[in-house]
C-alpha positions as CSV (number, residue, x, y, z in Angstrom):
1,X,12.6,-49.6,-21.3
2,X,14.7,-48.6,-23.7
3,X,13.4,-45.3,-24.7
4,X,14.4,-44.3,-28.4
5,X,15.4,-41.0,-30.0
6,X,13.2,-39.3,-32.3
7,X,14.8,-36.6,-35.0
8,X,13.2,-33.9,-36.3
9,X,14.5,-33.3,-39.8
10,X,14.2,-29.2,-40.7
11,X,14.2,-28.0,-44.5
12,X,15.1,-24.6,-44.4
13,X,13.7,-23.4,-48.0
14,X,15.6,-21.2,-50.2
15,X,15.0,-18.5,-52.7
16,X,18.5,-17.4,-53.7
17,X,17.4,-16.6,-57.0
18,X,16.0,-13.4,-59.8
19,X,12.7,-14.3,-60.9
20,X,11.0,-12.0,-64.0
21,X,7.6,-12.6,-64.9
22,X,7.0,-12.7,-68.6
23,X,4.0,-11.8,-70.4
24,X,4.2,-13.5,-74.3
25,X,1.3,-14.9,-75.9
26,X,4.2,-16.8,-78.2
27,X,4.6,-20.4,-77.9
28,X,7.1,-21.6,-75.2
29,X,9.5,-22.8,-77.8
30,X,9.3,-19.5,-79.8
31,X,10.0,-17.5,-77.0
32,X,13.1,-19.8,-75.9
33,X,14.6,-19.2,-79.7
34,X,13.8,-15.1,-78.9
35,X,15.6,-15.2,-75.2
36,X,18.3,-17.4,-76.2
37,X,19.3,-15.1,-79.1
38,X,18.9,-11.6,-77.1
39,X,20.1,-12.7,-74.3
40,X,23.0,-15.3,-75.4
41,X,21.5,-18.6,-73.1
42,X,21.2,-21.6,-74.6
43,X,18.2,-22.8,-72.8
44,X,16.6,-26.0,-74.0
45,X,13.3,-28.3,-73.1
46,X,14.1,-30.4,-70.2
47,X,13.8,-34.3,-70.2
48,X,11.0,-34.0,-67.7
49,X,8.1,-30.8,-67.3
50,X,8.3,-28.9,-64.1
51,X,5.8,-31.5,-61.9
52,X,3.5,-29.4,-58.8
53,X,2.4,-32.1,-56.2
54,X,-0.7,-31.9,-54.1
55,X,-0.1,-32.7,-50.0
56,X,-0.9,-36.1,-50.5
57,X,2.0,-36.0,-53.3
58,X,-0.1,-36.5,-55.8
59,X,1.5,-34.8,-59.4
60,X,-1.3,-32.1,-59.9
61,X,0.3,-30.4,-62.4
62,X,2.9,-30.7,-65.3
63,X,4.6,-27.1,-66.8
64,X,6.7,-26.6,-70.0
65,X,9.9,-26.8,-68.6
66,X,13.4,-25.4,-70.7
67,X,16.7,-24.8,-69.1
68,X,20.5,-24.4,-69.2
69,X,23.7,-24.3,-66.9
70,X,26.5,-21.8,-67.7
71,X,29.6,-23.7,-66.9
72,X,31.9,-20.5,-67.3
73,X,29.2,-18.3,-64.6
74,X,28.0,-21.2,-63.1
75,X,24.9,-20.0,-63.1
76,X,21.6,-22.0,-63.9
77,X,18.5,-20.5,-65.8
78,X,15.1,-22.1,-65.8
79,X,11.9,-21.1,-68.1
80,X,8.9,-22.2,-66.7
81,X,5.1,-22.0,-68.1
82,X,2.9,-20.4,-65.7
83,X,-0.2,-22.2,-66.9
84,X,-0.6,-25.9,-67.6
85,X,-4.2,-26.9,-68.7
86,X,-6.6,-25.2,-65.8
87,X,-3.6,-25.4,-63.4
88,X,-2.0,-22.5,-62.5
89,X,1.9,-22.8,-61.5
90,X,1.5,-19.0,-59.2
91,X,-2.1,-18.3,-59.3
92,X,-1.3,-15.1,-57.4
93,X,0.2,-14.0,-60.6
94,X,-2.1,-15.2,-63.4
95,X,-1.7,-12.5,-65.5
96,X,2.2,-13.6,-66.0
97,X,2.5,-16.3,-68.4
98,X,5.9,-17.6,-68.0
99,X,8.8,-17.2,-65.4
100,X,12.3,-17.0,-65.9
101,X,14.8,-17.9,-62.9
102,X,18.3,-17.1,-62.9
103,X,19.8,-18.8,-60.0
104,X,22.2,-17.2,-57.7
105,X,20.3,-14.0,-56.7
106,X,22.9,-10.8,-57.6
107,X,24.9,-12.5,-60.4
108,X,23.4,-11.0,-63.1
109,X,22.7,-7.3,-63.9
110,X,18.9,-7.2,-63.3
111,X,18.4,-3.9,-65.2
112,X,19.8,-5.0,-67.9
113,X,18.2,-8.4,-68.2
114,X,14.7,-6.7,-67.8
115,X,15.8,-4.1,-71.1
116,X,16.7,-6.6,-73.0
117,X,13.9,-9.1,-72.4
118,X,11.2,-5.9,-73.4
119,X,13.4,-5.7,-76.2
120,X,12.0,-8.7,-77.4
121,X,8.6,-8.1,-79.7
122,X,6.9,-11.0,-78.8
123,X,6.9,-9.9,-75.1
124,X,4.1,-7.6,-73.8
125,X,6.1,-6.6,-70.7
126,X,8.7,-8.2,-67.8
127,X,8.7,-7.7,-64.1
128,X,11.4,-8.6,-61.3
129,X,9.3,-10.7,-59.1
130,X,10.9,-11.3,-55.6
131,X,9.4,-14.9,-54.7
132,X,9.7,-14.0,-51.2
133,X,6.3,-12.1,-51.6
134,X,4.3,-15.2,-53.1
135,X,2.3,-17.1,-51.7
136,X,2.8,-20.2,-53.3
137,X,6.6,-20.1,-53.7
138,X,7.0,-23.4,-52.3
139,X,6.3,-24.6,-55.4
140,X,9.6,-22.7,-56.9
141,X,12.3,-24.9,-54.3
142,X,14.9,-26.5,-56.6
């Protein structure tokens, strides 16, 4: 009798991005416009929402999602709304309305980014978030 080899595939999650939590009572499109103006980005609404799946693979929530790839700096930017109906993308950060993510950690001046976002009149506050400290960080794998 021939035994078939059993292979196990390990997937290593990568959190190589800078993450900002933004508190703002404006609608997502107004915040995106202000961020684009202040930070000179070109975020636009993604063709599909940011989907979160449950343990069985079923979609549990769909979050408003904006994206932009800066070809000159080779950086990806994402803005995701935390709340979708009654579901939070990151429940342990319930006070945060939006997450701004800059893929490739360390490629931007974080302090300058924080200062510029704070200067947007509709932004109540902005904080730097370490994704490794989040229990629900697995939802943030891009």
